[in-house]
ZAGU-340437 format. One record per residue (C-alpha): x negated, y, z negated. Coordinates in steps of 0.5 Angstrom, whole numbers, always signed. Each point is the difference from the previous one (the first is absolute). Layout:
// residues N
[r [X; Y; Z]]
...
***
This chain:
// residues 268
[r [+204; +139; -104]]
[r [-8; +0; +0]]
[r [-3; +2; +7]]
[r [-4; -6; +4]]
[r [-7; +2; -2]]
[r [+1; +0; -7]]
[r [+4; -7; +1]]
[r [-6; -3; +4]]
[r [-5; +3; -5]]
[r [+4; -4; -5]]
[r [+0; -7; +4]]
[r [-8; +1; +1]]
[r [-1; +1; -7]]
[r [+4; -6; -2]]
[r [-3; -4; +5]]
[r [-7; +1; -3]]
[r [+2; -1; -7]]
[r [+3; -7; +2]]
[r [-5; -2; +4]]
[r [-6; -4; -3]]
[r [-7; +3; +0]]
[r [-5; -5; +4]]
[r [-7; +2; -2]]
[r [-6; -4; +1]]
[r [-3; -4; -6]]
[r [-7; +2; -2]]
[r [-5; -5; +3]]
[r [-4; -5; -5]]
[r [-7; -3; +3]]
[r [-5; -5; -1]]
[r [-6; -2; +3]]
[r [-3; -7; +0]]
[r [-6; -2; -1]]
[r [-2; +6; -5]]
[r [-7; -2; +2]]
[r [-2; -2; +7]]
[r [-7; +0; +4]]
[r [-2; +0; +7]]
[r [+6; -2; +5]]
[r [+5; -3; -5]]
[r [+7; +2; +2]]
[r [+4; +5; -5]]
[r [+7; -1; -1]]
[r [+5; +6; -2]]
[r [+7; -1; -3]]
[r [+5; +3; -4]]
[r [+8; +1; +0]]
[r [+4; +6; +2]]
[r [+7; +2; +3]]
[r [+3; -6; +4]]
[r [-2; +1; +8]]
[r [-4; +6; -2]]
[r [-6; +2; +4]]
[r [-7; +0; -4]]
[r [-6; +4; +2]]
[r [-6; -3; -2]]
[r [-7; +2; +0]]
[r [-7; -1; -3]]
[r [-5; +5; -2]]
[r [-8; -1; -1]]
[r [-4; +2; -7]]
[r [-1; +7; +4]]
[r [+8; +1; +1]]
[r [+0; -1; +7]]
[r [+5; -4; +3]]
[r [-2; -6; +4]]
[r [+6; -4; +1]]
[r [+7; +1; +1]]
[r [+7; -4; +2]]
[r [+7; +0; +0]]
[r [+5; -6; -3]]
[r [+7; -1; -1]]
[r [+2; -2; -7]]
[r [+5; -7; +1]]
[r [+7; +0; -3]]
[r [-2; -1; -7]]
[r [-5; +6; +0]]
[r [-6; -4; +1]]
[r [-6; +2; +4]]
[r [-7; -3; +2]]
[r [-6; +2; +5]]
[r [-7; -3; +0]]
[r [-7; +3; +3]]
[r [-6; -3; +1]]
[r [-6; +5; -2]]
[r [-6; +1; +5]]
[r [-5; +4; +3]]
[r [-1; +6; +1]]
[r [+5; +3; -4]]
[r [+0; -4; -6]]
[r [-8; +1; -1]]
[r [+0; +3; -7]]
[r [+1; -4; -6]]
[r [+4; +2; -6]]
[r [+7; +1; -2]]
[r [+6; +1; +6]]
[r [+7; +2; -1]]
[r [+6; -2; +3]]
[r [+6; +4; +1]]
[r [+8; -1; +2]]
[r [+4; +5; +1]]
[r [+8; +0; +1]]
[r [+4; +6; +1]]
[r [-5; +5; -3]]
[r [-1; -5; -6]]
[r [-7; -3; +0]]
[r [-3; -5; -4]]
[r [-8; -2; -1]]
[r [-4; -6; -2]]
[r [-8; -1; +0]]
[r [-4; -6; +2]]
[r [-8; -1; +0]]
[r [-4; -1; +6]]
[r [-7; -2; +1]]
[r [-2; +1; +8]]
[r [-4; -5; +3]]
[r [-7; +2; +2]]
[r [-1; +1; +8]]
[r [-3; -6; +4]]
[r [-7; +3; +2]]
[r [-1; -1; +8]]
[r [-6; -5; +1]]
[r [-5; +3; +4]]
[r [-4; -5; +5]]
[r [-5; +4; +2]]
[r [-2; +3; -7]]
[r [+0; -8; -3]]
[r [-5; -2; +6]]
[r [-4; +6; -2]]
[r [+0; -2; -7]]
[r [-2; -7; +2]]
[r [-5; +2; +4]]
[r [-3; +4; -6]]
[r [+0; -5; -5]]
[r [-3; -5; +5]]
[r [-6; +5; +1]]
[r [-1; +0; -7]]
[r [+0; -7; -1]]
[r [-5; +0; +6]]
[r [-4; +4; -4]]
[r [+0; -4; -6]]
[r [-1; -6; +4]]
[r [-6; +3; +4]]
[r [-3; +2; -7]]
[r [+1; -7; -3]]
[r [-3; -3; +6]]
[r [-6; +4; +0]]
[r [-2; -2; -7]]
[r [+2; -7; +2]]
[r [-5; +0; +6]]
[r [-5; +4; -4]]
[r [+0; -6; -5]]
[r [+0; -5; +6]]
[r [-6; +3; +4]]
[r [-5; -3; -6]]
[r [+2; -7; +2]]
[r [-1; -4; +6]]
[r [+5; -5; -1]]
[r [+4; -1; +7]]
[r [+7; +0; -4]]
[r [-1; +7; -2]]
[r [-2; +2; +7]]
[r [+6; -3; +3]]
[r [+4; +4; -6]]
[r [-3; +7; +2]]
[r [+2; -1; +7]]
[r [+7; -2; -2]]
[r [+0; +6; -4]]
[r [-2; +5; +5]]
[r [+5; -3; +5]]
[r [+5; +1; -6]]
[r [-2; +8; +0]]
[r [+0; +0; +7]]
[r [+7; -3; +1]]
[r [+3; +5; -6]]
[r [-3; +6; +4]]
[r [+4; -3; +6]]
[r [+7; -1; -4]]
[r [-1; +8; -2]]
[r [-1; +2; +7]]
[r [+6; -5; +2]]
[r [+5; +4; -5]]
[r [-2; +7; +3]]
[r [+2; -3; +7]]
[r [+6; -3; -3]]
[r [+2; +7; -4]]
[r [+0; +3; +7]]
[r [+4; -6; +3]]
[r [+5; +1; -5]]
[r [+1; +8; +2]]
[r [+0; -2; +7]]
[r [+5; -5; -1]]
[r [+5; +5; -4]]
[r [+0; +5; +6]]
[r [+1; -6; +5]]
[r [+6; -2; -5]]
[r [+3; +7; +1]]
[r [-1; +0; +7]]
[r [+4; -7; +1]]
[r [+6; +2; -5]]
[r [+1; +6; +5]]
[r [+0; -4; +6]]
[r [+5; -5; -3]]
[r [+4; +6; -2]]
[r [+0; +3; +7]]
[r [+1; -7; +3]]
[r [+6; -1; -4]]
[r [+3; +6; +2]]
[r [-1; -2; +7]]
[r [+3; -7; -1]]
[r [+6; +3; -3]]
[r [+1; +5; +6]]
[r [-1; -7; +5]]
[r [+5; -3; -4]]
[r [+5; +5; +0]]
[r [-1; +1; +8]]
[r [+1; -8; +1]]
[r [+7; +1; -4]]
[r [+2; +5; +4]]
[r [-1; -4; +6]]
[r [+4; -6; -2]]
[r [+6; +4; +2]]
[r [-2; +1; +7]]
[r [-3; -7; +1]]
[r [+7; -3; -3]]
[r [+4; +4; +5]]
[r [-5; -2; +6]]
[r [+1; -7; -2]]
[r [+7; +0; +0]]
[r [+0; +4; +7]]
[r [-4; -6; +3]]
[r [+5; -5; -3]]
[r [+6; +4; +3]]
[r [-4; +0; +7]]
[r [-2; -7; +0]]
[r [+7; -2; -1]]
[r [+3; +5; +5]]
[r [-5; -3; +5]]
[r [+2; -7; -2]]
[r [+7; +2; +1]]
[r [-1; +3; +7]]
[r [-4; -6; +3]]
[r [+6; -5; -2]]
[r [+5; +5; +4]]
[r [-5; +0; +6]]
[r [+0; -8; +0]]
[r [+7; +0; -1]]
[r [+1; +4; +6]]
[r [-5; -3; +4]]
[r [+3; -7; -1]]
[r [+7; +3; +2]]
[r [-3; +3; +6]]
[r [-3; -7; +2]]
[r [+7; -4; -1]]
[r [+3; +5; +4]]
[r [-5; -1; +6]]
[r [+1; -7; -1]]
[r [+7; +0; +1]]
[r [+0; +5; +6]]
[r [-5; -5; +3]]
[r [+5; -6; -1]]
[r [+6; +4; +3]]
[r [-4; +2; +6]]
[r [-2; -7; +1]]
[r [+7; -3; -1]]
[r [+2; +5; +6]]
[r [-5; -1; +5]]
[r [+1; -8; -1]]
***
């Protein structure tokens, strides 16, 4: 007769030999489209063992991971996922690599990506300064032209030419006023920016205060409802008491009338 440990070891070996070995299938992976730009969505798909967990990641051209996710394959072993490129991690153009990992087995696929150029911020103050400089240059050019024209017109005594000279002088003065107004406008824009920031801060504070008031009002609803219920109960109690007193008074009055009638009858 074999000892029990030997029998147990034999049964375990037979179980391992007869049991099917389930291993995860090596995944496949594909990326669509293979060339994207800007914020065009990228779709990652492939196949593996049914219901297997698939680890996904994307590396930029420098080999730095910029995106990762985990999906579960369906009953047929298919899986799919998507990602939308964008700043700041998708800032480099070049060849990106997508990886799919299942049970230590990894597959990869590459695709080209063209990064969108960053949108420059619009500087209002700088734009106003540039406009002011351009107007100053235009003013100098016009002034030179007006001076030459004025010299040519001085030689003539025509009334129309004198009127034109006066008009040109007025235009020159007006252009100078426009330059001054633009300088003032630049200062006003800067002041307005500070005022807007102060208003935003005040609105944030007011929002917090309104939230606190709303919470306090909500907290008062229960005591108010309880007080209203108690007041209603008190009114009902008073009405009941008044009815009871009225009945008692009526009974007393009837009793007195009967006793008076009996007394009168006896006296007669």
